[in-house]
N, C-alpha and C positions, 0 to 999 in steps of 0.2 A: 473529110468527114473524121478522119483519125484525130485531128486537133480537137474537134467538138467532143468527141468520144473521150478524149483524155482529160478535158475540163470537166466532163460530167463524172468521170471517176473519181476526181477530187471534190466536186461540189456535192455530189449525193451522199457520201458519208459525213461530210461536214454538216449538211442540213439534217441528217438523220440524228446526229448527236445533239445539235442545238436544239432541235424540235423536241427531243426526248426529255432534255433538261427543262425546256419551256413548259411541256406538258406537267411534269412534276411540280414545278413551281406554280403553275396555273391551278392544279388541284388544290395544293396548299393554300392559295389564295382563296379559292372558293370555300374551303373550310373556315378560314378565317372570317370571310364575309358573312357566312351563315351564322357563326358564332356571335359576331357583332350584331346582326340583326335579331338574334334570340335574345341577347342582353338588353337590347333596346326595348323589345316587346315585353319582357318581364318588368323592367324599370317603369316603363310607361303605364302598361295596363294592370300590373299586379300592384306595384308599389305607388302608383300614380305620380311619378316623378321622373320625366325623361332625362336622359343623360345628353350632354352636347356632342360627344365625340363618335357614338357608333354609326351615325349616318354617313359621316365623312370617312370614317374608317372602312365602311361597306364600299363605298364608291371608289376609294383608293384601291382596294382589292379587286373590284370589278374591272376597273381599267387595266390593271396589270394581268388579270385573267384573260381578258379579251386580247390584248397585245401578245401575249405569249401563246395563245391557243388559236388564233386566226391563221397563222402560217400553216399549222397542221390541217386545219379545215380546207385551205386552199390546195395543199398538196395531196389531199386524198379525195378531192372533188366534193367536199362537204358544204359548199356554199350553195345557196338556193340559185337556180339557173333556169332559164327558159330555153330548152334544148329542142323546140319544134324543128328548127332549120337544121340543126345538126343531125336528127334522125333521118332527115330526107337527103342528106349528102353522103357520099361514099368515097373512099379512096383519097387521092390527094386534094380534092376539093375541101372534105372534111378537115384534113390536117392543115390546110392553107387558112380556113376560117379560124380554126384554134389558134394558130399562130399569130393571125391578125388581132384576135381578141386579147391574147397574152401581151402582145406588144402594146395595145392601148392600155392594159392594165398596168404595164410597167411604167408607161408615161405618167399615169395618175399617181402611181407610188413615187415617182421621183419627184413629183410637185409635193406629194404628202410628206415626204421626208424633210423637204425644206421648211414646210409649215411646222412639222415637229421640232426641228431644229430651233426655230424662231420661238416656238412655245417654251422650250426649256431654257434657252439663253436670253430671251427677251424681257421686256417689263414684267409680264405676267409671271414669269418663272422667279423673279426676285422677290416676291411676296411669300409668306408663310401660310399654312393652312389656317383655318379659323380655330380649330379645336383639336388638332392632332399633335400630341406631344410625345417624345421619347425621353425615359430617364437617362441622366448622364451620369448616375452614381448609383451604387449598390443599395444605398441607403434611401433611395427615392427622394432626396432632398433638393435636387437640382433637375430641371427639365429642359429639353431642347425642343423648339417648336419646328415641326416638319415643314420643310421648303415645299412650296407648290410645284417647284421644278421636278421634284421626285415623283410626283403623280403624273406630270406631263412627260416624263421620260418614257413612260410606258408606250406613248404613241411613237416616239422615235425608235425604241426598240422594236416594237411590233412591225413598223413599217419597214425597218431595216431587214428583218426575218422575212417578211412578205417579198421584199425585192430579191433576195437570196432564192427562195422558192420559185418565184416567177421566172427568174433566169434559168433555174434547172428545167422547168417546164417548157420554156422556149427552145432551149437547146435540145431537149427530148423530142419536141415536135418537129424540129428541124431534121432530126435523124429519121423520124418517121415519115416525114414529107419525101425524102429521098430514098424511101423504100429499105432503110437499113434497121428498121425496129428490132430485128433479131440480134442486133450486136449492142443493144443498150444494157448497161449493166443493171442488175436486178435491184429494184427498189424494196426494201423490207417493207411489209404490210403493216398496217396499224391494227393492233387488236384491242377491241374495246369490249369488256365483258365477256371474253372467251370467244367472240365471234369476230371474223375479219370482213 
């Protein structure tokens, strides 16, 4: 059990730091997504001439926001769950069921990271987005078309972070299964809007 706790003492602060950065970048992505949508609404309905890039920019931001925020939701128990069976079980049976579900989740995530890698490095990742460009000079006279792989990288990064969180939760559940829950390192709580 000491080895498991040692790994948790390394993994928990690592996940805490990575997820904190992910939340900040995710919030920034939400802001950019809202801005892109408002620009599109203004141009489409007020000026009567829709722009080609805001829809794709909003989709780009939404994918990155999801990839960076989902691991925090998993770690804090924020995913939608049907917990009827959980409420009926107590003690080691509860921890065993949770461990089994986390192991199934880890298997799915391992398959998902392979898919994410293929999306980034495969044929689809070699194409550029339809309407997203970045300026390559301060005079805005030359532009670079954003590769589609940058958008799909959100899947790879998000699943990688989910795997780290899932491993942390599996190790935590193993410690609890063997009745050593009081030896677990404290996990900092996620504060949202002043409430925990």
